[in-house]
SERO-4910 file (N, C-alpha, C, O; in steps of 0.05 Angstrom, whole numbers):
BEGIN
 pado doro    nc1    nc2    nc3   cac1   cac2   cac3    cc1    cc2    cc3    oc1    oc2    oc3
  Met    A     15    -24     -1     -1     -1      2     16     28     -3     10     46    -18
  Ser    A     40     26     12     59     51     14     67     54    -14     73     76    -21
  Asn    A     68     36    -30     82     42    -57     56     55    -75     58     70    -94
  His    A     32     46    -65     15     64    -81     13     89    -72     12    107    -89
  Lys    A     13     94    -49      9    129    -43     42    137    -53     42    158    -66
  Phe    A     58    130    -51     84    137    -63     76    145    -91     78    169    -96
  Gly    A     67    129   -111     59    133   -131     42    151   -139     45    165   -159
  Arg    A     22    151   -122      4    174   -124     12    208   -118      4    229   -127
  Arg    A     29    200    -98     46    229    -93     60    240   -118     57    263   -126
  Glu    A     74    222   -129     92    227   -155     70    238   -175     74    260   -187
  Leu    A     51    225   -179     34    233   -197     22    262   -193     17    277   -211
  Leu    A     19    266   -168      4    287   -159     23    315   -164     14    337   -171
  Leu    A     48    308   -158     71    325   -161     76    329   -191     76    352   -200
  Leu    A     79    310   -206     83    311   -236     56    326   -249     59    340   -270
  Ser    A     36    323   -239     11    340   -251     10    370   -241     -5    385   -253
  Ala    A     21    377   -222     24    408   -215     43    415   -228     40    434   -243
  Ala    A     68    404   -225     87    418   -239     80    421   -275     89    440   -289
  Ser    A     65    401   -284     63    405   -313     40    423   -319     37    433   -341
  Ala    A     24    427   -301      0    449   -299     19    481   -300      9    500   -311
  Leu    A     43    481   -289     63    511   -291     77    510   -317     84    531   -328
  Leu    A     82    484   -326    104    492   -347     93    506   -374    108    516   -392
  Pro    A     63    505   -374     51    524   -401     61    548   -391     75    562   -405
  Gln    A     55    555   -366     59    590   -361     88    593   -365     96    611   -379
  Ile    A    107    575   -351    141    580   -350    147    583   -383    164    600   -389
  Ala    A    134    567   -405    143    564   -427    135    589   -444    152    598   -459
  Met    A    110    600   -442     98    622   -450    115    652   -442    118    670   -458
  Ser    A    124    654   -418    139    677   -405    164    671   -422    178    691   -422
  Asp    A    175    648   -437    199    649   -450    199    654   -474    219    659   -487
  Asp    A    168    652   -484    160    656   -511    154    683   -520    150    690   -544
  Val    A    154    703   -496    141    728   -505    159    748   -516    177    753   -500
  Ile    A    161    759   -536    182    777   -552    177    811   -536    155    823   -538
  Asp    A    193    819   -525    187    854   -517    200    862   -540    223    860   -546
  Leu    A    172    877   -556    179    897   -572    177    926   -563    164    933   -543
  Ala    A    193    947   -581    202    973   -568    192    982   -598    195    970   -619
  Trp    A    178   1007   -596    170   1020   -624    187   1024   -645    178   1020   -667
  Ala    A    213   1031   -643    235   1026   -661    232   1006   -677    232   1008   -702
  Asp    A    227    977   -657    225    954   -672    206    950   -696    210    931   -712
  Leu    A    186    966   -698    165    962   -715    168    976   -747    155    973   -768
  Leu    A    196    992   -739    202   1004   -762    221    996   -784    243    987   -779
  Pro    A    215   1000   -808    233    987   -830    264    993   -819    265   1007   -799
  Glu    A    287    983   -830    311    992   -823    320   1018   -840    317   1021   -865
  Gly    A    330   1036   -820    338   1062   -826    319   1083   -832    324   1103   -845
  Gln    A    291   1076   -819    270   1094   -818    266   1107   -792    260   1091   -774
  Thr    A    268   1135   -785    260   1142   -759    234   1136   -750    217   1128   -765
  Ala    A    229   1140   -719    197   1139   -711    182   1163   -717    158   1164   -709
  Leu    A    190   1182   -729    174   1208   -734    186   1225   -754    208   1235   -751
  Pro    A    171   1228   -777    183   1248   -795    205   1273   -787    209   1275   -763
  Arg    A    213   1285   -797    236   1306   -785    211   1331   -785    213   1347   -766
  Ser    A    199   1333   -795    179   1357   -792    164   1355   -765    153   1375   -756
  Leu    A    164   1331   -753    149   1329   -730    165   1323   -702    156   1323   -679
  Gln    A    193   1319   -711    212   1311   -690    213   1337   -673    207   1360   -681
  Gly    A    221   1331   -646    227   1358   -628    202   1365   -613    190   1348   -601
  Ile    A    194   1392   -614    172   1404   -597    143   1402   -620    144   1414   -642
  Ile    A    122   1389   -613    103   1387   -630     83   1405   -617     76   1403   -593
  Glu    A     73   1425   -635     55   1446   -627     25   1429   -625     14   1422   -646
  His    A     15   1424   -605    -13   1414   -599    -37   1426   -608    -58   1414   -611
  Asp    A    -31   1452   -611    -57   1470   -614    -51   1480   -651    -63   1500   -660
  Ser    A    -34   1466   -667    -29   1473   -695    -53   1462   -712    -58   1438   -714
  Ala    A    -67   1481   -722    -88   1469   -744    -76   1459   -767    -85   1439   -778
  Glu    A    -59   1470   -776    -47   1458   -804    -36   1431   -794    -42   1415   -812
  Gln    A    -25   1421   -776    -16   1393   -767    -39   1371   -764    -36   1347   -768
  Phe    A    -64   1384   -754    -81   1365   -741    -89   1350   -764    -92   1361   -786
  Gly    A    -94   1324   -762    -98   1303   -781    -83   1297   -799    -92   1277   -811
  Gln    A    -60   1304   -809    -43   1300   -828    -21   1275   -818      0   1279   -807
  Gln    A    -32   1251   -823    -11   1225   -812     10   1227   -842      5   1232   -865
  Pro    A     34   1223   -828     56   1217   -843     50   1197   -857     31   1184   -849
  Val    A     66   1188   -886     61   1163   -894     84   1145   -887    107   1153   -888
  Ala    A     76   1115   -880     95   1101   -873    109   1086   -895     97   1081   -915
  Thr    A    133   1078   -893    148   1068   -913    147   1033   -907    167   1021   -913
  Gly    A    127   1021   -899    130   1000   -895    128    985   -868    138    997   -849
  Val    A    118    963   -863    114    950   -838    136    918   -836    144    906   -856
  Arg    A    142    911   -813    158    892   -811    140    868   -804    120    870   -790
  Thr    A    147    848   -814    134    819   -811    147    797   -795    141    773   -796
  Asp    A    164    807   -780    185    788   -765    170    780   -738    184    769   -721
  Trp    A    147    783   -733    137    781   -710    106    772   -717     90    769   -698
  Asn    A    100    768   -738     71    755   -751     70    728   -734     87    710   -736
  Gly    A     48    728   -717     35    701   -708     52    694   -676     48    674   -663
  Lys    A     69    718   -668     80    714   -647     72    731   -627     63    753   -633
  Thr    A     72    723   -600     65    729   -579     85    753   -566    109    749   -560
  Val    A     74    774   -562     95    802   -564     80    813   -535     58    809   -524
  Arg    A    105    831   -528     96    847   -505    104    875   -511    127    878   -519
  Met    A     87    901   -508    100    923   -517     82    947   -502     58    945   -498
  Pro    A     99    969   -494     87    986   -479     77   1013   -498     90   1019   -518
  Gly    A     55   1028   -488     50   1047   -500     20   1061   -487     10   1056   -465
  Phe    A      9   1080   -508    -15   1094   -494    -38   1088   -505    -37   1079   -527
  Ile    A    -64   1091   -494    -88   1080   -505    -97   1106   -518    -93   1128   -509
  Val    A   -110   1101   -541   -134   1118   -552   -157   1101   -559   -160   1092   -582
  Pro    A   -171   1098   -544   -199   1085   -543   -219   1082   -566   -226   1104   -575
  Leu    A   -227   1064   -575   -240   1060   -597   -273   1054   -593   -291   1068   -602
  Glu    A   -277   1027   -577   -295   1019   -571   -297   1014   -542   -276   1007   -532
  Leu    A   -316   1015   -527   -319   1010   -499   -339    987   -490   -356    982   -507
  Asp    A   -339    973   -467   -363    952   -460   -365    960   -432   -347    953   -417
  Gly    A   -385    975   -424   -393    983   -397   -367   1010   -399   -365   1027   -416
  Thr    A   -350   1006   -379   -335   1026   -372   -305   1014   -381   -285   1025   -374
  Gly    A   -305    996   -394   -279    982   -404   -272    984   -429   -290    982   -446
  Val    A   -247    990   -434   -236    995   -464   -240    966   -479   -234    947   -465
  Thr    A   -247    962   -502   -247    931   -513   -229    932   -540   -219    912   -551
  Ser    A   -227    954   -547   -212    961   -574   -200    988   -573   -214   1008   -568
  Phe    A   -172    992   -578   -159   1014   -575   -137   1015   -596   -130    995   -609
  Ile    A   -126   1040   -599    -99   1042   -613    -83   1047   -592    -88   1064   -575
  Leu    A    -60   1029   -594    -32   1031   -584    -20   1050   -591    -14   1048   -614
  Val    A    -11   1077   -577      8   1095   -591     35   1100   -578     36   1096   -553
  Pro    A     58   1109   -593     79   1112   -573     83   1134   -555    103   1134   -542
  Tyr    A     62   1156   -552     63   1178   -542     39   1187   -534     19   1183   -548
  Val    A     38   1202   -509     11   1216   -500      0   1238   -524     14   1253   -537
  Gly    A    -25   1234   -525    -37   1253   -548    -38   1242   -577    -53   1253   -593
  Ala    A    -25   1224   -583    -21   1211   -611    -48   1204   -621    -60   1188   -607
  Cys    A    -58   1212   -641    -77   1212   -656   -105   1223   -646   -127   1215   -653
  Val    A    -97   1244   -626   -119   1261   -615   -111   1290   -613   -128   1307   -620
  His    A    -90   1298   -606    -85   1322   -601    -63   1326   -619    -58   1350   -617
  Val    A    -49   1315   -634    -29   1319   -652    -33   1300   -677    -50   1282   -682
  Pro    A    -14   1310   -692    -26   1284   -721    -11   1259   -708      6   1259   -691
  Pro    A    -23   1237   -722    -19   1210   -716      6   1207   -726     15   1222   -743
  Pro    A     20   1186   -717     47   1179   -726     45   1160   -755     22   1157   -764
  Pro    A     61   1152   -766     61   1135   -791     42   1108   -782     37   1101   -758
  Ala    A     35   1099   -798     16   1072   -796     36   1050   -780     27   1034   -763
  Asn    A     63   1051   -786     79   1033   -778     87   1036   -751    105   1021   -742
  Gln    A     71   1058   -732     72   1064   -711     53   1066   -694     54   1075   -671
  Leu    A     29   1053   -710      5   1045   -689     -2   1020   -692      3   1008   -713
  Val    A    -17   1006   -667    -23    977   -663    -53    980   -649    -60    991   -629
  Leu    A    -68    965   -671    -99    965   -663    -98    938   -644    -89    916   -652
  Val    A   -108    943   -620   -107    922   -600   -141    914   -593   -159    930   -586
  Thr    A   -143    892   -597   -170    881   -584   -171    863   -559   -155    844   -559
  Thr    A   -182    867   -542   -186    849   -528   -212    842   -515   -229    860   -510
  Glu    A   -218    812   -506   -245    799   -497   -252    809   -471   -275    814   -466
  Lys    A   -231    814   -452   -233    821   -430   -231    854   -427   -209    864   -429
  Pro    A   -254    870   -422   -251    902   -424   -226    909   -403   -222    897   -382
  Tyr    A   -212    929   -411   -189    937   -391   -199    967   -382   -202    986   -398
  Gln    A   -202    968   -358   -210    994   -344   -192   1014   -338   -181   1017   -316
  Ser    A   -188   1030   -367   -170   1054   -372   -173   1079   -351   -195   1088   -342
  Asp    A   -155   1086   -346   -155   1111   -330   -150   1140   -349   -146   1163   -342
  Gly    A   -153   1130   -371   -146   1157   -391   -126   1156   -412   -110   1138   -416
  Leu    A   -128   1182   -429   -108   1184   -447    -80   1180   -438    -64   1173   -455
  Phe    A    -71   1182   -415    -49   1195   -406    -36   1170   -388    -14   1172   -376
  Glu    A    -51   1148   -388    -44   1125   -373    -22   1106   -397    -26   1100   -420
  Ser    A     -7   1103   -386     17   1082   -401      6   1052   -391     -2   1047   -369
  Val    A      8   1035   -414     -1   1010   -409     19    987   -430     31    993   -451
  Glu    A     17    962   -415     35    943   -432     15    925   -442     -4    919   -428
  Val    A     18    914   -467     -2    898   -479     16    874   -485     40    876   -491
  Thr    A     -1    849   -483     18    823   -485     -5    806   -498    -25    802   -485
  Gly    A     -1    797   -527    -14    780   -541     -7    778   -570     13    791   -576
  Met    A    -17    765   -586    -16    754   -612    -10    780   -631    -22    802   -630
  Phe    A      4    776   -642     21    800   -660     16    796   -693     18    774   -703
  Gly    A      9    818   -706      6    813   -738      9    837   -752      3    858   -739
  Thr    A     14    839   -768      8    868   -794    -16    869   -804    -29    849   -808
  Ala    A    -24    894   -810    -55    904   -815    -46    923   -837    -23    933   -843
  Ala    A    -75    927   -849    -74    948   -868    -97    967   -864   -109    974   -883
  Leu    A   -104    976   -839   -130    984   -829   -130   1014   -832   -110   1028   -830
  Lys    A   -156   1025   -838   -161   1053   -836   -185   1060   -810   -204   1045   -805
  Thr    A   -181   1079   -800   -198   1089   -780   -201   1109   -783   -184   1121   -796
  Gln    A   -225   1127   -772   -230   1157   -769   -209   1172   -757   -211   1197   -756
  Leu    A   -184   1158   -745   -166   1174   -733   -137   1171   -740   -120   1186   -731
  Ala    A   -132   1148   -758   -115   1143   -773   -111   1112   -788   -124   1091   -784
  Asp    A    -92   1116   -804    -89   1087   -817    -68   1070   -795    -51   1082   -782
  Ile    A    -73   1045   -796    -54   1030   -776    -43   1009   -787    -57    995   -802
  Gly    A    -16   1003   -783     -1    978   -793      5    956   -783     18    938   -795
  Tyr    A     -5    955   -755     -4    927   -745    -27    923   -721    -38    943   -712
  Val    A    -34    897   -712    -57    883   -694    -46    873   -670    -21    870   -671
  Ile    A    -55    867   -651    -50    853   -627    -83    847   -617   -104    860   -614
  Ser    A    -74    818   -614   -103    806   -596    -92    805   -576    -72    792   -577
  Ala    A    -98    815   -551    -88    818   -526    -97    800   -508   -121    797   -503
  Asp    A    -78    786   -497    -85    768   -480    -89    779   -445   -102    773   -425
  Lys    A    -70    800   -453    -66    815   -425    -61    848   -430    -46    853   -448
  Val    A    -71    868   -416    -62    891   -416    -70    904   -388    -92    905   -377
  Ala    A    -49    913   -380    -38    918   -353    -21    947   -350     -9    955   -370
  Pro    A    -21    962   -327    -14    987   -326     11    986   -331     17    962   -328
  Tyr    A     30    998   -338     63    998   -348     77   1013   -328    102   1017   -329
***
């Protein structure tokens, strides 16, 4: 009988350990991306006309999105994690379920949007309780390229988020 208990204990320990393996493996498989990683080689994050101080109240610049010179497909289908700021598109109650992840505060709202290769459309099944446009977040999920047009801007990437958290 003691052999049976010992075998059962081993089985329970193995079962508990194997339940943790997908989480451990997933954490190793997450790729941390910076905004510069989304740019084709040699391209800067902002066109020269928008580098430096941005006039938030300049009517001539509002709504003029710079043209992107391409997107990168290196991480299509991979799980990535990247920081940014939320520009809400869809709400469910008080939570955001669809938003544009942008590299700096006010992008797409107060200043011209960045090029499409610097914007990520994020969708999430679990609404994220956002504190507003000035909150930085970190998004983790499946990454891909896209060619989307919204009322605010053209978008070059998408993430189907598994997790959205304060950054």
